C-alpha positions in Angstrom: 51.6 119.3 80.2 51.5 121.0 83.6 54.2 123.5 82.7 52.2 124.4 79.5 49.2 125.1 81.7 51.2 127.2 84.1 52.7 129.2 81.2 49.3 129.7 79.7 47.9 131.1 83.0 50.9 133.3 83.5 50.7 134.7 80.0 47.3 136.2 81.0 48.7 138.1 84.0 50.3 141.2 82.7 51.9 144.5 83.8 50.3 147.7 82.7 52.7 148.6 79.8 52.4 145.1 78.3 48.6 145.1 78.7 48.4 148.6 77.2 50.2 147.4 74.0 47.9 144.3 73.9 44.7 146.5 74.2 46.0 148.8 71.4 46.5 145.8 69.2 43.1 144.4 70.0 41.3 147.7 69.4 43.3 148.2 66.1 41.9 144.8 65.0 38.4 146.0 65.7 37.9 144.0 69.0 35.7 145.5 71.7 37.6 145.5 75.0 35.7 145.1 78.3 37.1 146.1 81.7 36.0 145.3 85.1 37.7 145.1 88.5 37.5 143.7 91.9 39.0 141.8 94.8 37.8 138.3 93.8 39.1 136.9 97.1 37.1 133.6 97.3 35.9 132.9 93.8 32.2 131.9 93.9 29.3 131.5 91.4 28.4 135.1 91.8 31.8 136.1 90.6 31.8 133.6 87.7 28.3 134.7 86.5 29.2 138.4 86.7 32.5 138.0 84.8 30.8 135.7 82.2 28.1 138.3 81.6 30.8 141.0 81.3 32.7 138.9 78.8 29.6 138.6 76.7 29.5 142.4 76.2 32.6 142.4 74.0 35.4 140.4 72.5 38.2 140.7 75.2 37.7 140.8 79.0 40.3 142.4 81.2 40.1 142.1 85.0 41.7 144.7 87.2 42.6 142.9 90.4 43.2 144.7 93.7 46.6 144.0 95.1 46.9 142.5 98.6 47.8 145.9 100.1 44.9 147.6 98.4 42.5 144.9 99.7 43.8 145.4 103.2 43.1 149.1 103.0 39.6 148.5 101.6 38.5 145.4 103.5 40.6 145.3 106.6 43.7 143.6 108.0 42.3 140.0 107.7 41.8 140.3 104.0 42.5 139.0 101.5 42.2 135.3 102.4 44.0 134.4 99.1 47.0 136.4 98.0 47.1 138.3 94.7 49.2 135.6 92.9 46.6 132.9 93.8 43.7 135.2 93.0 45.2 136.2 89.6 46.0 132.5 88.7 42.4 131.5 89.4 41.0 134.3 87.3 43.5 133.4 84.5 42.1 129.8 84.5 38.7 131.1 83.4 38.4 130.7 79.6 36.4 133.9 79.2 39.1 136.1 80.9 41.7 137.4 78.5 44.0 139.4 80.8 44.5 140.2 84.4 46.4 143.3 85.7 47.0 143.9 89.4 46.7 147.4 90.7 47.9 148.8 94.0 45.7 151.9 94.3 42.3 151.9 96.1 40.5 152.5 92.7 41.3 151.4 89.2 41.1 154.9 87.8 44.8 154.9 86.6 44.3 151.6 84.8 41.1 152.7 83.2 42.5 155.9 81.9 45.6 154.1 80.6 43.7 151.3 78.9 40.6 153.2 77.8 38.4 150.1 77.3 35.4 150.2 75.0 33.1 149.0 77.8 33.5 149.6 81.5 31.5 147.2 83.7 30.5 147.2 87.4 27.9 145.5 89.5 24.4 147.0 89.6 24.9 148.1 93.2 26.7 151.1 91.5 25.0 153.8 89.6 26.9 154.9 86.5 27.5 158.3 88.2 29.4 156.6 90.9 31.6 154.2 88.8 35.2 155.1 88.9 36.4 155.9 85.3 32.9 156.1 83.9 33.3 159.8 83.0 36.6 159.2 81.2 35.4 156.1 79.3 32.3 157.9 78.1 34.3 161.0 77.1 36.5 158.7 75.0 33.4 157.3 73.2 33.0 154.1 75.3 30.1 152.7 77.2 29.5 152.0 80.9 27.3 149.1 81.9 26.1 147.5 85.1 25.4 143.8 85.7 23.0 142.4 88.3 24.6 140.2 90.9 23.6 136.7 91.8 21.8 137.2 95.1 23.2 135.6 98.3 26.9 135.3 97.3 29.8 137.3 98.5 33.3 136.5 99.7 32.6 138.3 103.0 29.5 136.2 103.7 31.4 133.0 102.9 34.2 134.0 105.3 31.6 134.8 108.0 29.9 131.4 107.5 33.3 129.6 107.9 34.2 131.6 111.0 30.8 130.8 112.6 31.4 127.1 112.1 34.8 127.1 113.8 
């Protein structure tokens, strides 16, 4: 049983060429593909709510996950707390996540232009004009949407709270 679970989780974590083929198959079958991205370092209710809302916008949800080296460049040397393998496995365990792809760049632009999702999603702290890949998705006939965050939750604030208690 445990090996089956691990296999199921690992089957959701794909490289870009494999995921591109899968996206093409999904779209050919009339499925709406949703893409979002992030670090997802310490998974919390804000992340879960955000991803569940993103999944509700279409038929298949893809998560672009920042690699460890990408996170270090963006968030600093002490991040991520959890490595990319662990973060990807946790995301794969979520029933509404269909695929995870790790990217090493600072932005997911290359992923977005390769995959051309039907719907690109980011948090409402972004304006559509500032969302990486928005211009390309819209030019391809897709949509860009923002989702409100659950107030008071962030990996950074959780890390700070833990540090303050030590």
